[in-house]
Phi, psi and omega in degrees: 000141183271149182261167178291320179301320179295326182284341172276352184292322185195151179299145185224158172261138167246126185264118182271105184268073179276065184232174185245352180258122177296320176294324175294320186295306173317312185296317179285330181293317175302307176308305191295309178310307175307332185253013167111003171290128177262338179241124187249125189251121176279104177298163180305305170317313180294321176293317180294331175283318185239004186069196184292357173297338169302315179291320168309312186292321182295309181300329177293311185280332184244060188303330191261359179274161180263126189249131180255136165256108187274075189284332187046049177309138182239340190202170178047060185296321184287317180307298190295327175299312183298317187292330179291309182305317182299326182279346181109021179275153181266323185225138178239139171265147173225139182279148190290338177286349180286158181302148176307319182298326178286320178299316186288330170295324174293325174290324178290331179284325182294326182281337178286319188246016180063040187242127182279152184241121179252130179253127180262129188272008185308130172075001179288139185283339180221076183303319182292318178293323175295323180296316175304323177295310183300309174312308175305330180290335188086023185292138181297312194229135175235130185253120181271106184229113180254118188298163180290315179306320183289315182298320179294318186295319187260347182071036190276145180246176181294328180300318181297321173302313179304318182298324178291317178306310183293328170299306175303324178296336179290335188239354183228122192263343182267222187281133177245125182244146173244135181213151174131088174070020189278133180232161175308142178101346181242008193276315183308324183279347175284315184294310177307323178294337185132347183296133184264330185224132181255121182259134189221122181248274193285335176296342167260316194274340176259004183280139175284345177233065173307330179300312178295325180293322180295318180299312180296325178290316191289322174305311179304314184295324186302332185301334186252000000 
């Protein structure tokens, strides 16, 4: 299992496997892992399609990778975190809009099983206030996440996301991940803003040359 301190050592790439086919997910994961990605995420669509078998398959095929189960938990925090752990996850996600009790239950499970808990700010009406509350709760990882649908609707850019990262970093002291339409060429500014983990999905999974996309992002990360 990965530790919080390890994640703070240097910025890393997390590949979000937001696919519905396990075979395709494993294929992309192999390409990403071979080219320098260290964190592999069983995306929510993949888990909804085939269940936690997706996490188990990633753990079996990539024993040295950091595996994320993107559960986006809203209730039964302890139970869903334990299910993710038993499937082989190092990190499980809970939504910031969930009740504090749900987040606390996930954290209790995390401490018991050495599982890191990431809280996703997606769709929260007051992300900065919530980030401050989550800091006090002792959450391991906070995800500054602007959904693709919202970005398209509001015309939000990666520069806007960078501004959000800077503000969140002022109130959250542990690992900060950032997600939402990130592409090569935009990574350095997010790391400079304070991101410890760069989460990239469609730029890799929908590319005709995913290996080149991963390589470009890794090169940007190496600057730091």
